[in-house]
MIPA-339007 format. One line per 10 residues: number of its first residue (from 1); for each residue x, y, z of C-alpha. Coordinates in Angstrom, 1 decimal, padded with zeros to 4 digits. Layout:
MIPA-339007
NUM	X Y Z ~ ...
***
This chain:
MIPA-339007
1	073.2 109.3 111.0 ~ 073.7 106.7 113.7 ~ 077.2 105.1 113.7 ~ 077.6 104.1 117.4 ~ 076.5 100.5 116.9 ~ 078.9 099.9 113.9 ~ 081.9 101.5 115.7 ~ 081.1 099.7 118.9 ~ 081.1 096.4 117.1 ~ 084.7 096.9 115.9
11	086.1 098.8 118.9 ~ 087.5 095.7 120.5 ~ 089.7 095.1 117.5 ~ 090.5 098.6 116.4 ~ 093.7 099.6 114.8 ~ 094.9 101.1 118.1 ~ 095.0 097.6 119.5 ~ 097.1 095.6 117.1 ~ 096.5 091.8 116.9 ~ 099.0 089.7 118.8
21	100.4 088.5 115.5 ~ 101.5 092.1 114.7 ~ 104.3 094.0 116.2 ~ 104.0 097.7 117.0 ~ 106.2 098.4 113.9 ~ 103.9 096.2 111.8 ~ 100.9 098.1 113.0 ~ 102.4 101.5 112.3 ~ 103.3 100.5 108.7 ~ 099.7 099.2 108.1
31	098.3 102.4 109.6 ~ 100.5 104.5 107.2 ~ 099.5 102.4 104.2 ~ 095.8 102.6 105.0 ~ 095.8 106.3 106.1 ~ 097.8 107.5 103.0 ~ 095.4 105.5 100.8 ~ 092.5 107.3 102.4 ~ 094.2 110.7 101.8 ~ 094.2 110.0 098.1
41	090.5 109.6 098.1 ~ 089.9 112.6 100.4 ~ 092.3 114.9 098.5 ~ 091.8 113.8 094.9 ~ 088.0 114.1 094.7 ~ 086.2 117.0 093.0 ~ 085.0 119.8 095.3 ~ 081.7 120.2 093.5 ~ 081.2 116.6 092.3 ~ 082.8 114.2 094.7
51	084.1 112.2 091.8 ~ 087.6 110.7 092.4 ~ 090.6 110.7 090.1 ~ 091.5 107.5 088.5 ~ 095.2 108.1 089.3 ~ 097.4 110.8 090.8 ~ 101.1 111.6 091.1 ~ 102.7 110.2 094.2 ~ 106.0 112.1 094.1 ~ 107.0 115.6 093.2
61	106.7 117.3 090.8 ~ 103.1 116.4 090.9 ~ 101.4 116.0 087.5 ~ 097.9 117.3 087.3 ~ 095.2 114.7 086.2 ~ 091.6 115.5 085.5 ~ 090.1 112.1 084.6 ~ 088.1 110.4 087.4 ~ 086.7 106.9 087.4 ~ 083.5 105.6 088.8
71	085.3 102.7 090.3 ~ 087.7 105.0 092.2 ~ 084.7 107.0 093.3 ~ 083.2 103.9 094.7 ~ 086.3 103.2 096.7 ~ 086.3 106.8 097.9 ~ 082.8 106.3 099.3 ~ 083.8 103.1 101.0 ~ 086.8 104.9 102.5 ~ 084.6 107.3 104.5
81	083.4 104.9 107.2 ~ 086.9 103.7 107.7 ~ 088.2 107.3 108.1 ~ 085.5 108.0 110.7 ~ 086.4 104.9 112.7 ~ 090.0 106.0 112.8 ~ 089.2 109.6 113.6 ~ 091.0 110.8 110.5 ~ 088.0 113.0 109.8 ~ 084.8 113.7 111.6
91	081.5 111.9 111.1 ~ 080.0 115.2 109.8 ~ 082.9 115.7 107.3 ~ 082.5 112.2 106.0 ~ 078.7 112.4 105.8 ~ 078.8 115.6 103.8 ~ 081.3 114.2 101.3 ~ 079.1 111.1 100.8 ~ 076.1 113.3 100.4 ~ 077.9 115.6 097.9
101	079.1 112.6 095.8 ~ 075.8 110.7 095.8 ~ 073.8 113.8 095.0 ~ 076.0 114.4 091.9 ~ 076.0 110.8 090.8 ~ 072.3 110.2 091.2 ~ 071.0 113.5 089.9 ~ 073.7 114.9 087.5 ~ 076.1 112.2 086.3 ~ 075.0 110.8 082.9
111	074.0 107.1 082.9 ~ 072.5 104.6 080.5 ~ 069.8 102.4 082.0 ~ 071.4 103.2 085.4 ~ 074.9 102.2 084.3 ~ 077.7 104.7 084.3 ~ 080.6 105.5 082.0 ~ 084.0 104.2 083.2 ~ 086.0 107.4 082.9 ~ 084.6 110.9 083.5
121	085.8 114.4 083.9 ~ 086.3 115.1 087.6 ~ 084.7 118.6 087.4 ~ 081.8 117.9 085.0 ~ 081.2 114.2 084.9 ~ 081.5 114.2 081.1 ~ 082.5 111.0 079.4 ~ 086.2 110.7 078.6 ~ 088.3 108.8 076.0 ~ 085.1 107.4 074.3
131	085.1 104.9 077.2 ~ 082.4 102.2 077.7 ~ 079.4 102.2 080.0 ~ 081.0 099.7 082.4 ~ 079.1 097.0 084.3 ~ 081.9 096.1 086.8 ~ 082.9 099.7 087.5 ~ 079.2 100.6 088.1 ~ 079.1 097.7 090.5 ~ 082.2 099.1 092.4
141	080.5 102.5 092.5 ~ 077.4 100.9 093.9 ~ 079.4 098.9 096.5 ~ 080.8 102.1 098.0 ~ 077.3 103.7 098.1 ~ 075.8 100.6 099.8 ~ 078.6 100.6 102.4 ~ 077.8 104.2 103.2 ~ 074.1 103.4 103.4 ~ 074.8 100.8 106.0
151	077.0 103.2 108.0 ~ 074.4 106.1 107.9 ~ 071.0 104.3 108.0 ~ 067.8 106.3 107.8 ~ 069.6 109.2 106.2 ~ 069.7 111.1 102.9 ~ 072.8 109.1 102.1 ~ 070.9 105.9 102.5 ~ 068.0 107.2 100.3 ~ 070.4 108.3 097.5
161	072.2 105.0 097.6 ~ 068.8 103.3 097.4 ~ 068.0 105.3 094.3 ~ 071.3 104.5 092.7 ~ 070.6 100.8 093.3 ~ 067.0 100.9 092.1 ~ 067.9 102.8 088.9 ~ 070.2 100.0 087.6 ~ 068.5 098.0 084.8 ~ 070.1 094.6 085.4
171	068.2 092.9 082.6 ~ 069.4 095.4 080.0 ~ 073.0 094.6 080.7 ~ 072.4 090.9 081.1 ~ 070.4 090.4 077.9 ~ 072.2 092.9 075.6 ~ 069.2 095.2 075.7 ~ 066.8 092.3 075.2 ~ 068.5 090.9 072.1 ~ 069.3 087.7 074.0
181	066.4 087.3 076.5 ~ 067.7 084.0 077.9 ~ 071.3 085.1 078.4 ~ 072.6 084.5 081.9 ~ 076.0 086.3 081.9 ~ 076.4 090.1 082.0 ~ 078.1 092.0 079.2 ~ 081.2 093.8 080.2 ~ 079.7 097.1 078.9 ~ 078.2 099.1 076.2
191	079.5 101.8 073.8 ~ 077.0 104.4 072.2 ~ 078.9 104.1 069.0 ~ 079.0 100.3 068.6 ~ 076.6 098.8 071.2 ~ 077.3 096.0 073.7 ~ 080.8 094.7 074.2 ~ 081.1 091.1 073.0 ~ 083.0 089.9 076.0 ~ 080.9 088.8 079.0
201	081.5 088.1 082.7 ~ 081.4 084.4 082.2 ~ 084.4 083.0 084.1 ~ 085.7 083.3 087.6 ~ 087.4 086.7 088.4 ~ 086.2 089.8 090.2 ~ 082.7 089.2 088.8 ~ 081.3 088.3 092.2 ~ 081.5 092.0 092.9 ~ 078.9 092.5 090.2
211	076.8 089.4 090.5 ~ 076.0 089.5 094.3 ~ 074.5 093.0 094.3 ~ 072.5 092.1 091.2 ~ 071.1 089.0 093.0 ~ 070.2 091.1 096.0 ~ 068.7 094.0 094.1 ~ 065.5 095.5 095.5 ~ 063.9 095.5 092.1 ~ 064.5 094.1 088.6
221	066.8 091.4 090.0 ~ 068.0 088.9 087.5 ~ 067.2 085.2 087.9 ~ 069.1 083.2 090.5 ~ 070.3 081.0 087.7 ~ 073.0 083.5 086.8 ~ 075.1 082.3 089.7 ~ 075.6 078.9 088.2 ~ 076.1 080.2 084.6 ~ 079.8 081.3 084.9
231	082.7 078.9 084.5 ~ 085.0 078.0 087.4 ~ 088.2 076.8 085.7 ~ 090.6 075.1 088.2 ~ 094.3 075.8 088.0 ~ 096.9 073.8 090.0 ~ 100.5 075.0 090.7 ~ 102.9 073.6 093.4 ~ 100.1 071.4 094.7 ~ 097.7 074.4 095.2
241	094.4 074.6 093.3 ~ 092.6 077.8 092.7 ~ 089.9 079.1 090.3 ~ 091.7 080.6 087.3 ~ 095.2 082.2 087.1 ~ 096.0 085.8 086.3 ~ 096.6 089.0 088.1 ~ 096.4 088.9 091.9 ~ 093.4 091.3 092.1 ~ 091.2 088.7 090.6
251	091.5 086.8 093.9 ~ 091.1 089.9 096.1 ~ 088.5 092.3 094.9 ~ 085.3 090.5 095.8 ~ 086.9 089.3 099.0 ~ 087.2 092.9 100.2 ~ 083.4 093.4 100.1 ~ 082.2 090.0 101.1 ~ 083.5 087.6 103.8 ~ 083.5 084.2 102.1
261	085.4 082.5 104.8 ~ 083.8 079.2 106.1 ~ 081.1 079.4 103.5 ~ 080.5 077.7 100.2 ~ 077.9 078.3 097.5 ~ 075.5 076.1 095.6 ~ 078.3 074.8 093.3 ~ 080.2 073.6 096.4 ~ 083.1 076.1 096.2 ~ 084.8 078.0 099.1
271	086.0 081.2 097.5 ~ 088.1 082.2 100.5 ~ 090.2 079.1 099.9 ~ 090.4 079.8 096.2 ~ 091.6 083.3 096.9 ~ 094.2 082.2 099.4 ~ 095.5 079.6 097.0 ~ 095.6 082.1 094.1 ~ 097.6 084.5 096.2 ~ 100.0 081.7 097.3
281	100.4 080.7 093.7 ~ 101.2 084.2 092.7 ~ 104.0 084.4 095.3 ~ 105.4 080.9 094.4 ~ 105.5 081.9 090.7 ~ 107.5 085.0 091.6 ~ 109.9 082.9 093.7 ~ 110.3 080.4 090.8 ~ 111.2 083.3 088.4 ~ 113.8 084.9 090.7
291	116.6 083.5 088.6 ~ 115.3 085.7 085.7 ~ 114.4 088.6 087.9 ~ 116.7 088.7 090.9 ~ 114.7 091.3 092.8 ~ 111.8 088.8 093.1 ~ 111.6 086.4 096.0 ~ 109.7 085.4 099.1 ~ 109.0 089.0 100.1 ~ 108.9 090.7 096.7
301	105.9 089.4 094.8 ~ 102.4 090.5 093.6 ~ 101.8 090.2 089.9 ~ 098.9 092.4 089.0 ~ 097.2 094.6 086.5 ~ 099.4 097.7 086.9 ~ 101.6 100.3 085.5 ~ 104.8 098.9 084.1 ~ 108.0 100.2 082.3 ~ 106.5 099.7 078.9
311	103.0 100.8 079.8 ~ 100.0 099.4 081.7 ~ 099.9 095.6 081.6 ~ 098.2 092.6 083.3 ~ 100.8 090.4 084.9 ~ 099.7 087.2 086.4 ~ 100.4 083.7 087.7 ~ 100.9 081.0 086.9 ~ 102.2 081.3 083.4 ~ 102.7 085.0 083.3
321	103.2 087.4 081.7 ~ 106.0 088.5 083.9 ~ 108.7 091.1 083.4 ~ 109.9 091.8 087.0 ~ 107.2 094.3 087.7 ~ 105.4 094.0 091.1 ~ 102.4 095.7 092.6 ~ 102.9 096.5 096.3 ~ 099.2 097.2 096.8 ~ 098.5 093.8 095.3
331	100.7 092.1 097.9 ~ 099.3 094.2 100.7 ~ 095.7 093.4 099.7 ~ 096.6 089.7 100.3 ~ 096.4 090.4 104.1 ~ 092.8 089.1 104.3 ~ 093.8 085.6 103.5 ~ 097.6 085.5 104.1 ~ 098.3 088.1 106.7 ~ 101.9 087.2 107.6
341	103.0 087.0 103.9 ~ 101.4 090.3 103.1 ~ 102.9 092.1 106.1 ~ 106.3 090.7 105.4 ~ 106.1 091.9 101.8 ~ 105.0 095.4 102.9 ~ 107.9 095.6 105.4 ~ 110.5 094.4 102.8 ~ 109.3 096.7 100.0 ~ 109.2 099.7 102.4
351	112.6 098.9 103.9 ~ 114.3 098.2 100.5 ~ 112.7 100.7 098.2 ~ 111.4 103.4 100.5 ~ 113.2 106.2 098.7 ~ 112.2 105.1 095.2 ~ 108.6 103.8 095.7 ~ 107.0 105.6 098.7 ~ 105.3 108.9 098.5 ~ 102.4 111.0 099.7
361	099.9 108.3 099.1 ~ 102.0 105.4 100.2 ~ 103.5 102.7 097.9 ~ 103.8 103.5 094.2 ~ 101.4 101.5 092.0 ~ 104.2 099.4 090.7 ~ 108.0 099.0 090.6 ~ 110.5 097.0 088.6 ~ 114.0 097.0 090.2 ~ 115.3 094.7 087.5
371	114.9 097.6 085.1 ~ 115.5 100.4 087.6 ~ 112.0 101.5 087.1 ~ 109.8 103.0 089.8 ~ 106.3 104.3 089.1 ~ 105.6 107.9 089.9 ~ 101.8 107.4 090.2 ~ 099.2 105.7 092.3 ~ 095.9 104.2 091.0 ~ 092.7 104.7 092.9
381	091.3 101.2 092.7 ~ 094.6 099.6 093.8 ~ 094.9 101.9 096.8 ~ 091.3 101.2 097.6 ~ 091.8 097.4 097.5 ~ 094.7 097.7 099.9 ~ 092.8 100.0 102.2 ~ 089.7 097.8 102.5 ~ 091.8 094.7 102.9 ~ 093.8 096.1 105.8
391	090.7 097.3 107.5 ~ 088.9 093.9 107.1 ~ 092.0 092.1 108.4 ~ 092.1 094.2 111.5 ~ 088.5 095.1 112.3 ~ 086.2 093.5 109.7 ~ 084.4 096.8 109.4 ~ 083.7 096.7 105.6 ~ 082.5 093.1 105.8 ~ 080.2 093.9 108.7
401	078.7 096.9 107.0 ~ 078.1 094.8 103.8 ~ 076.7 091.9 105.7 ~ 074.2 094.1 107.5 ~ 072.5 095.0 104.3 ~ 069.3 093.1 103.5 ~ 070.4 093.0 099.8 ~ 073.6 091.0 100.8 ~ 071.6 088.5 102.8 ~ 069.2 088.0 099.8
411	072.1 087.6 097.4 ~ 073.8 085.0 099.6 ~ 070.6 083.1 099.9 ~ 069.9 083.1 096.2 ~ 073.4 082.0 095.4 ~ 073.0 079.1 097.8 ~ 075.7 080.0 100.4 ~ 075.8 077.8 103.5 ~ 078.2 077.6 106.4 ~ 081.0 075.1 106.0
421	084.0 074.2 108.1 ~ 085.5 072.1 105.3 ~ 088.7 073.8 104.1 ~ 088.8 072.1 100.7 ~ 088.3 074.3 097.6 ~ 085.4 072.1 096.4 ~ 083.0 070.0 098.4 ~ 081.3 067.6 096.1 ~ 077.6 067.0 096.7 ~ 077.1 070.3 098.4
431	074.1 071.1 096.3
***
């Protein structure tokens, strides 16, 4: 369970030593956001399963939820090395939680060809809501397990994470169970009642979170050609070009596991630049709509897939939809590519809406001051994204753990990534 090397590598940039661009007050707020996010994962995981709730109440009276998600569980696993590095819990406590969770997932949680149901009961692991076996959510579960395997090498945790990884039948999800043997894009999932979901991961979004571990898989890895099989539609707004529009998390999720800065792939794209531009577009679109929604502005932005006054929705930019609802964690997670803008947004939202939108786990999932609506809940994956982003921006811990894995190095090689100091989104002739 050696962790000295990992912690030593980040000690010089630990959260107790804020970067010069941050004031002490900034550092304190970031600590609070990150720590409270961790508390969600620590407190809202099953005692006998380690499975983590999909959502929880953030303010009293606390509503009791029982539905966990495998994605939230993945972020809970990824939270453990962060918590140890900050001394929020001991290494032994974190290791035992990782061991509990992975033991249950690998040995007891129902799966189909190594893929897991999206929503499950926190106490039993039973499928909930007739949900799908989810490819992207299984990938998020795997990401957390792999991060733990890098943090505790040569341990039972690493062995269990290796079994989880090896059990995934990548070709089954890629080819719709062999029905389309030459298919190069993963299905989004499978239902026992109806079969494979018709939609595929075939266009830029969070899909890199799924594709890279598949390319680096120790066995049964899909062909390298899958990396070039998905579309990269360019969108330009206010002179900024990104790959696709939509909710802000599309530009953040993969960035929290992989450091794409100063690298570009076989297609010639710099995904760090794409993410930064997508986030800036999201902010500019909110500013441009401030006449319709006066609460929006330079420090109140972050259109995301989130709770909303009329139910869960996927807000995005450019083009919307937009109704004045903003996701604070979406803005905070922008800290990896746009640190000043993310910190300014966090400070403004906290100062302005602290009473309405701050609770035991930090910022509410969403708020819409234009309609006097403030969410009472937090959502695990959104807290997880903010937590990982803050840690990477300050210490790079998650990136370093991910990059230390042989599977990550294999994946980057197979996708054709090479160093590049060119800051353009696309460098023609890179192949």
